[in-house]
C-alpha positions as CSV (number, residue, x, y, z in Angstrom):
1,M,117.8,95.6,80.6
2,T,119.4,92.5,79.3
3,F,118.5,89.1,80.7
4,E,122.0,88.9,82.4
5,Q,121.5,92.2,83.9
6,Q,118.2,91.2,85.3
7,W,120.0,88.3,87.1
8,V,122.1,90.7,88.8
9,E,119.3,93.0,89.7
10,Y,116.9,90.5,91.2
11,D,119.8,88.5,92.8
12,Y,119.2,87.8,96.6
13,N,122.7,88.8,97.3
14,P,123.7,92.6,97.3
15,F,125.9,93.7,94.4
16,V,127.7,97.1,94.1
17,L,130.1,98.7,91.6
18,F,132.4,101.6,92.7
19,N,134.9,104.0,90.9
20,S,138.3,104.4,92.2
21,N,137.0,107.3,94.4
22,G,134.3,105.2,96.1
23,K,131.5,106.5,94.2
24,V,128.6,104.1,93.3
25,I,128.3,103.4,89.7
26,S,125.7,100.9,89.9
27,L,123.9,98.6,92.5
28,N,121.1,95.9,92.4
29,E,117.9,96.1,94.3
30,Q,119.2,94.3,97.4
31,A,122.0,96.5,97.8
32,Q,119.6,99.5,97.8
33,F,118.1,97.8,100.8
34,L,121.3,97.2,102.4
35,L,122.2,100.8,102.3
36,G,119.5,101.7,104.9
37,S,121.9,99.8,107.4
38,I,125.5,100.6,106.1
39,T,126.9,103.6,104.2
40,T,128.6,103.6,101.0
41,E,131.9,104.4,102.4
42,E,131.7,101.3,104.6
43,L,130.9,98.9,101.7
44,F,133.8,100.7,99.8
45,N,136.2,100.1,102.5
46,L,135.0,96.5,102.8
47,A,135.9,96.1,98.9
48,T,139.3,97.5,99.2
49,T,140.1,95.5,102.3
50,Y,139.0,92.1,100.9
51,A,140.2,92.7,97.4
52,N,143.0,90.6,95.7
53,V,146.4,92.1,95.9
54,S,146.5,92.0,92.0
55,F,143.8,92.2,89.6
56,G,141.1,89.6,89.6
57,F,138.5,88.1,92.0
58,K,138.7,87.0,95.5
59,T,136.1,85.3,97.6
60,T,136.3,85.4,101.5
61,F,134.4,83.4,103.8
62,V,133.7,85.9,106.8
63,E,130.6,86.7,109.2
64,L,129.3,90.2,108.8
65,G,126.4,91.8,110.2
66,F,124.8,95.3,109.5
67,G,121.5,95.9,111.2
68,R,119.1,92.9,110.6
69,Y,121.5,91.8,107.5
70,K,123.9,88.8,108.1
71,F,126.4,87.7,105.5
72,F,128.7,84.7,105.6
73,A,131.0,85.6,102.7
74,L,131.8,88.2,100.0
75,T,133.5,88.4,96.6
76,V,135.5,91.4,95.5
77,G,136.7,91.8,91.8
78,Y,138.5,94.5,89.8
79,E,140.2,94.3,86.4
80,N,141.7,97.8,86.4
81,D,142.3,100.6,89.0
82,D,139.0,102.5,87.9
83,I,136.3,100.0,88.9
84,I,135.7,97.6,91.8
85,G,132.7,95.4,92.6
86,I,131.6,93.7,95.8
87,K,128.9,91.1,96.3
88,L,127.9,90.0,99.7
89,Y,126.3,86.5,100.2
90,Q,123.3,86.7,102.8
91,A,122.9,84.0,105.4
92,P,119.3,83.0,106.3
93,S,117.8,85.8,108.4
94,F,114.2,84.6,109.1
95,K,113.0,81.3,110.8
96,L,109.6,80.1,110.6
97,N,108.7,76.8,111.9
98,A,105.4,74.8,111.8
99,Q,104.6,75.7,115.3
100,S,104.8,79.4,114.9
101,S,102.2,79.1,111.9
102,L,99.8,77.0,113.9
103,L,99.8,78.8,117.2
104,G,97.9,82.0,117.6
105,E,94.8,83.7,116.0
106,L,94.2,86.8,113.6
107,A,95.2,89.7,115.4
108,N,95.3,93.6,114.8
109,I,98.9,94.5,115.2
110,Y,98.2,98.2,116.0
111,T,95.8,97.4,118.8
112,L,98.3,95.2,120.6
113,V,101.1,97.8,120.1
114,D,98.9,100.6,121.4
115,L,97.9,98.4,124.4
116,C,101.5,97.7,125.4
117,I,102.5,101.4,125.1
118,S,99.3,102.4,127.1
119,T,100.3,99.9,129.8
120,Y,104.0,100.9,129.9
121,S,103.3,104.6,129.8
122,I,101.4,104.6,133.0
123,N,103.3,106.6,135.7
124,S,106.2,107.0,133.1
125,K,107.7,110.3,131.8
126,I,109.0,108.7,128.7
127,V,107.5,110.3,125.5
128,F,106.1,107.8,123.2
129,E,106.2,108.5,119.5
130,K,104.6,106.2,116.9
131,D,105.3,106.0,113.1
132,F,102.7,103.5,111.7
133,D,102.1,102.1,108.2
134,P,98.5,101.9,108.2
135,T,98.3,99.3,105.6
136,I,99.3,96.0,107.7
137,P,96.4,93.6,107.8
138,E,95.4,91.3,110.6
139,V,97.8,88.6,110.9
140,M,98.0,85.1,112.5
141,L,99.9,85.7,115.9
142,D,100.4,84.3,119.4
143,S,99.2,87.6,121.0
144,N,100.3,86.7,124.6
145,N,103.8,85.9,123.7
146,F,103.9,89.1,121.5
147,I,102.8,91.4,124.2
148,K,105.4,89.6,126.7
149,I,108.2,90.3,124.0
150,L,107.1,93.8,123.3
151,N,106.9,94.7,127.0
152,K,110.5,93.4,127.4
153,I,111.6,95.5,124.6
154,Y,110.0,98.6,126.1
155,H,111.9,97.8,129.4
156,C,115.3,98.0,127.4
157,Y,114.6,101.6,126.8
158,E,113.3,102.5,130.3
159,D,116.2,105.1,130.8
160,S,115.2,106.9,127.6
161,Q,113.5,110.2,127.4
162,R,111.7,109.3,124.2
163,I,110.8,105.9,122.7
164,L,109.9,105.7,118.9
165,T,107.8,102.7,117.6
166,K,107.6,102.2,113.9
167,I,105.4,99.6,112.2
168,F,106.4,99.3,108.4
169,Y,106.2,96.8,105.5
170,R,109.5,95.4,104.2
171,V,109.4,96.3,100.6
172,G,110.6,93.4,98.3
173,E,111.2,90.9,101.1
174,H,109.5,87.6,101.7
175,I,109.9,84.5,103.4
176,K,108.7,80.9,102.0
177,F,106.7,78.4,104.4
178,D,104.8,75.4,103.3
179,N,105.5,76.3,99.6
180,K,104.0,79.8,100.0
181,K,105.6,83.1,99.9
182,Y,104.7,85.6,102.6
183,S,105.5,89.3,102.7
184,I,107.2,90.6,105.9
185,F,106.6,93.5,108.2
186,S,108.5,94.8,111.1
187,I,107.8,96.5,114.5
188,E,111.2,98.6,115.2
189,I,111.6,100.2,118.6
190,S,114.3,102.7,119.3
191,G,115.1,105.1,122.2
192,S,118.2,107.3,123.3
193,D,119.5,105.0,125.9
194,I,119.3,101.1,126.1
195,N,119.7,99.0,129.1
196,N,122.2,96.3,128.4
197,K,121.0,94.2,131.2
198,R,117.4,94.3,129.9
199,V,118.6,93.3,126.6
200,D,120.3,90.3,128.0
201,E,116.9,89.3,129.5
202,L,115.3,89.8,126.2
203,K,117.7,87.6,124.4
204,S,117.1,84.9,126.9
205,I,113.4,84.8,126.4
206,S,113.5,85.5,122.7
207,I,115.4,82.2,122.2
208,N,112.3,80.2,122.6
209,S,109.9,82.4,121.0
210,S,108.4,82.0,117.4
211,F,109.5,85.5,116.5
212,Y,112.6,86.7,114.7
213,I,114.0,89.6,116.7
214,D,116.9,91.6,115.5
215,I,118.7,93.3,118.5
216,E,121.0,96.1,117.6
217,K,120.7,99.9,118.7
218,K,117.2,99.4,117.5
219,I,115.4,96.4,118.4
220,T,113.1,95.0,115.5
221,I,110.5,92.2,115.5
222,N,110.0,90.8,112.0
223,I,106.8,89.0,111.3
224,P,105.5,87.2,108.3
225,M,102.1,88.2,106.8
226,I,100.1,85.1,107.6
227,T,96.5,86.2,107.2
228,S,94.6,82.7,107.4
């Protein structure tokens, strides 16, 4: 891999090259992550929609959201009818302030999640399923606020027959705070039926919380691994 190719590969912004039939020719690391939230067909349609009417490159400022990914612009370029490329520019996703790192204590995330599930499942017919990555360490966390937020999330799926809770490490994703880089992990909750009224309540209380919460069909809490 040349030095120029490495710049593309490790760019923070997703980049994809397609052939004329919409088949992926190449993509960088960030684009691989993005494809967990959008299909190649949708990306190809974006490229053809925002392409210049003639050969060349065109940058468009447009707000786009796919899962937790938010973008503020994209560039589409092509020099012939065989290959077309698209690059999407990520908006800042995770917010971390001084208060969020100072408040709290080391906590076992699995214990807190199990506590919420056990409490919510009392007198409930909902089947709770878990898919946990066991490698997440204890992290600095405001446990009381975390439990409050998580309980609100489970209430959003109170009409579901099953609720799946996933805890997973976000490979290759980090956040910088106080000149240090921290890995990120997520707690993702999903169900068959979401209550929009409950979602509005969750949005109201999450505004003033120190947690970054992504609310789509699935609801995700993204947490930096601050261990001391």
